[in-house]
C-alpha positions in Angstrom: 0.0 0.1 0.1 1.2 3.5 -0.7 1.8 5.8 2.3 0.0 8.8 2.8 3.1 11.6 3.2 2.7 14.0 6.4 3.8 17.4 6.2 7.0 17.0 7.9 8.0 13.9 5.8 7.6 15.4 2.2 10.4 14.3 0.0 12.0 16.9 -2.1 10.7 14.9 -5.0 7.1 15.1 -3.8 5.0 13.6 -7.0 2.8 15.8 -9.1 0.8 13.4 -10.0 -1.8 11.8 -7.2 -4.8 12.2 -4.6 -4.9 14.5 -2.4 -7.2 15.8 0.6 -8.6 19.0 -0.2 -7.3 22.0 2.0 -4.3 19.3 3.3 -2.3 19.1 -0.1 0.6 17.6 1.7 -1.4 14.6 2.4 -1.7 12.7 -1.0 -1.0 9.2 -2.1 -1.0 7.6 -5.5 -3.7 5.0 -4.2 -7.0 6.3 -3.5 -8.0 4.0 -0.8 -5.3 5.0 1.0 -6.5 8.6 1.2 -10.2 7.5 2.1 -9.0 5.7 4.9 -7.3 8.8 6.1 -10.4 10.9 5.8 -12.3 8.2 7.9 -9.6 8.2 10.4 -9.4 12.1 10.7 -12.9 13.5 10.5 -12.1 16.8 10.9 -10.3 17.2 7.0 -12.4 18.2 4.6 -14.1 14.9 2.8 -13.5 16.4 -1.0 -10.6 14.6 -2.5 -9.0 16.3 -5.1 -6.7 14.7 -8.2 -3.8 16.6 -9.2 -1.8 15.9 -12.5 -3.0 15.3 -16.1 -6.0 12.8 -15.9 -5.3 11.2 -19.8 -1.7 10.7 -18.8 -2.4 9.1 -15.5 -5.1 7.0 -17.5 -2.8 6.1 -20.4 -0.2 5.0 -17.7 -3.1 2.6 -16.3 -3.6 1.3 -19.7 -0.5 0.0 -20.5 -1.0 -2.3 -17.2 -4.6 -2.9 -17.7 -4.2 -6.9 -17.9 -2.6 -6.7 -14.3 -4.2 -6.1 -11.0 -2.3 -2.9 -10.2 -3.6 -1.7 -13.9 -7.1 -2.6 -13.1 -7.1 -1.2 -9.4 -6.0 2.3 -11.3 -8.7 2.2 -13.7 -11.1 2.5 -11.1 -9.6 5.2 -9.5 -9.5 6.9 -12.7 -13.5 6.2 -13.1 -13.9 8.0 -9.8 -12.2 11.2 -11.1 -14.0 10.8 -14.4 -17.4 11.1 -13.0 -16.2 14.0 -10.7 -17.4 15.8 -13.8 -20.7 14.4 -13.6 -21.3 15.3 -9.9 -20.0 18.8 -10.7 -22.5 19.0 -13.6 -25.6 19.4 -11.5 -26.9 20.6 -8.0 -29.2 17.6 -7.7 -28.0 16.2 -4.8 -29.8 12.6 -5.1 -28.5 12.4 -8.2 -25.0 12.8 -6.8 -25.7 10.0 -4.3 -27.2 7.6 -7.1 -24.1 8.2 -9.2 -21.7 7.3 -6.1 -23.4 4.1 -5.6 -23.5 3.4 -9.5 -19.7 3.5 -9.3 -19.5 0.3 -6.9 -21.8 -1.1 -9.7 -19.1 0.0 -12.5 -16.2 -1.5 -10.3 -17.6 -5.0 -9.8 -18.4 -5.2 -13.6 -14.7 -4.4 -14.5 -14.1 -7.3 -12.4 -16.5 -9.4 -14.0 -16.0 -8.5 -17.5 -12.3 -7.8 -18.0 -12.1 -9.1 -21.3 -14.6 -6.7 -22.5 -12.7 -3.9 -20.8 -9.5 -5.0 -22.6 -11.4 -4.1 -25.8 -11.5 -0.3 -24.7 -8.4 -0.4 -22.4 -5.6 -0.5 -25.1 -2.6 1.8 -25.7 -4.4 2.9 -29.2 -7.3 4.1 -27.5 -7.5 7.8 -27.0 -7.9 8.5 -23.2 -11.0 11.1 -23.6 -12.9 8.2 -25.3 -12.4 5.8 -22.7 -13.3 8.5 -19.9 -16.7 9.4 -22.1 -17.3 5.7 -22.1 -16.7 4.9 -18.5 -18.8 7.6 -17.8 -21.7 6.3 -20.0 -21.5 3.1 -18.6 -22.0 4.8 -14.9 -24.9 6.9 -16.6 -26.5 4.1 -18.1 -26.1 2.0 -14.7 -27.8 4.5 -12.8 -30.7 4.6 -15.7 -31.2 0.9 -15.3 -31.2 1.0 -11.4 -34.0 3.8 -11.9 -35.9 1.7 -14.2 -35.7 -1.2 -11.9 -36.9 0.6 -9.1 -39.8 2.7 -10.7 -40.8 1.4 -14.4 -40.4 -2.7 -13.9 -42.5 -3.1 -17.3 -39.1 -1.4 -19.0 -37.0 -4.3 -17.5 -37.2 -6.3 -20.8 -35.2 -3.4 -22.4 -32.4 -5.5 -21.1 -30.4 -6.7 -18.3 -28.2 -4.8 -15.9 -25.1 -6.3 -18.1 -26.5 -5.2 -21.2 -26.8 -1.6 -20.0 -23.3 -1.4 -18.5 -21.4 -3.0 -21.7 -23.5 -1.2 -24.1 -22.6 1.9 -22.4 -19.1 0.9 -21.9 -18.6 -0.4 -25.7 -20.7 1.7 -27.8 -17.8 3.8 -29.2 -15.3 1.0 -29.6 -15.2 1.5 -33.5 -13.1 5.0 -32.4 -9.9 3.0 -32.2 -9.7 3.5 -35.8 -10.1 7.3 -36.0 -7.9 8.0 -32.9 -6.3 10.5 -35.2 -9.5 12.6 -36.0 -10.5 11.9 -32.2 -7.4 13.9 -31.1 -8.2 17.1 -32.9 -9.0 20.1 -31.5 -9.3 22.4 -34.5 -12.5 22.3 -36.6 -13.1 19.1 -38.6 -13.4 18.8 -42.0 -16.2 17.1 -44.4 -13.8 13.8 -44.8 -13.3 13.6 -41.0 -16.9 13.5 -40.4 -17.1 10.9 -43.2 -14.9 8.9 -41.2 -16.5 9.4 -37.9 -19.6 8.4 -39.3 -17.9 4.8 -39.9 -17.4 4.1 -36.2 -20.4 2.6 -35.4 -19.8 -0.3 -38.0 -16.1 -0.4 -37.5 -16.8 -1.0 -33.6 -20.0 -3.6 -34.5 -17.4 -5.6 -36.8 -14.8 -5.4 -34.1 -17.3 -6.7 -31.0 -18.3 -9.6 -33.3 -14.9 -10.5 -34.5 -13.8 -10.6 -30.7 -16.9 -12.8 -29.6 -19.7 -10.2 -28.4 -22.6 -12.0 -28.7 -25.3 -9.7 -27.1 -27.6 -8.2 -29.5 -28.4 -5.5 -27.5 -24.7 -4.6 -27.1 -24.2 -5.0 -30.6 -27.4 -3.0 -31.5 -26.5 -0.2 -29.1 -22.8 -0.1 -30.8 -24.3 0.0 -34.6 -27.2 2.1 -34.0 -26.7 4.6 -31.3 -26.3 7.5 -33.6 -29.5 6.3 -35.6 -32.3 8.5 -34.8 -36.4 7.8 -33.9 -36.9 10.1 -36.9 -34.9 7.9 -39.5 -32.0 10.3 -39.6 -28.6 9.8 -38.2 -26.2 7.1 -39.2 -25.9 4.3 -40.6 -28.5 3.2 -42.5 -30.4 0.2 -41.1 -29.3 -3.1 -42.6 -32.6 -4.9 -44.0 -34.6 -6.3 -41.5 -32.6 -4.5 -38.9 -34.7 -2.1 -36.1 -33.1 0.2 -33.8 -33.9 -1.5 -30.0 -35.1 0.7 -27.1 -31.7 0.2 -25.4 -29.8 1.9 -28.3 -32.0 4.5 -27.8 -31.7 5.2 -24.3 -27.8 4.9 -24.8 -28.0 7.4 -27.3 -29.6 10.2 -25.4 -27.2 9.1 -22.6 -24.5 9.9 -24.8 -25.8 12.9 -26.0 -25.9 14.5 -22.4 -22.7 13.0 -21.5 -21.0 14.6 -24.6 -22.1 18.2 -23.4 -21.8 18.3 -19.6 -18.5 16.2 -19.2 -14.9 17.7 -19.4 -13.6 14.6 -20.7 -15.6 14.6 -23.9 -13.7 14.6 -27.3 -13.7 18.0 -29.2 -15.2 20.0 -25.9 -11.5 22.1 -26.3 -13.8 24.4 -28.4 -17.3 23.8 -26.7 -18.9 25.0 -23.7 -19.5 22.7 -21.0 -22.9 23.2 -19.6 -24.4 21.6 -16.7 -26.6 18.6 -16.2 -29.9 20.7 -15.4 -29.3 22.8 -18.5 -28.7 19.4 -20.6 -32.0 18.1 -19.0 -33.6 21.4 -20.0 -32.5 21.0 -23.9 -34.1 17.5 -23.8 -37.4 19.0 -22.2 -37.7 21.6 -25.0 -37.1 18.8 -27.5 -40.1 17.0 -26.4 -42.2 20.4 -26.2 -41.1 21.8 -29.8 -40.0 19.0 -31.8 -42.8 17.4 -34.2 -39.8 14.5 -35.5 -38.7 13.3 -32.5 -34.9 12.1 -32.2 -36.0 9.6 -29.4 -39.2 7.8 -28.4 -40.9 10.0 -26.1 -41.4 7.6 -23.3 -37.7 7.0 -23.2 -37.2 10.9 -23.1 -39.1 10.9 -20.0 -37.6 7.9 -18.3 -34.0 9.7 -18.7 -35.3 13.1 -17.4 -37.0 11.3 -14.4 -34.0 9.3 -13.2 -31.7 12.1 -13.4 -34.1 14.6 -11.6 -36.1 12.3 -9.5 -39.3 14.6 -10.6 -37.5 17.7 -8.6 -38.5 20.3 -11.9 -35.1 21.1 -12.4 -35.6 22.8 -15.7 -36.3 26.4 -14.2 -32.7 26.1 -13.1 -31.8 25.9 -17.1 
């Protein structure tokens, strides 16, 4: 276990990357569990844990060791950092608490489905895509839990594993467009044409590596296909977009505009979850040709607000 460094013991080579207790900058560790133990044993400390360093560099380091126990542990820690953006994107305390619970489910699934995670956790994959996918997995599990508790008639949409892995693996195909993912400048028409191929590329890769879940494959292939028959790719003969895929599409859009970890956000304003949900609400009210089925819109909005009417804050 990594030692918590006390103020009087700080070496000259104090690491720049690690976990710190807010207000107690000298108390740091590269191990998040150690920091949490320190907080439990010292209730006077501010309980906010900060990560100092480059999150994408830290994730890249973990990815290189993702086939061993230490690497998996590091990835779980990075998940905590990524979710911090989601916490900060909303004033809704219930949502914050539920996302914290969801994090534990994600950690369990990391252990249970390591092979699936290895498809994403490769040195070739852009860290921002991985952070986005981890956040999407957490949000998807949050929505699953809400459906389970409030809309049991919708449980046929998919199992907890379907929700989790669809959220995690939907952007697997971006491994083939990492040069575009890394761009911060305006994308060209040819860039967008290549981007539009990532759902099919991801679907092909998942099939090749043994993924058999129809719902996970459908979400990977059609998460950019809309209810009003817009989006990409075109539906293959006999195919349809499954309800879980539409849910993943909505959550994908929400995460994209609320999280700092999202690709291309260097030139985009990051907005609050309340404002993003308000945009969904207005979409329902004003669009005659909806992007998603209206009942699924309502499930997402209710699951992230608990019916508290946050739109007045948007």
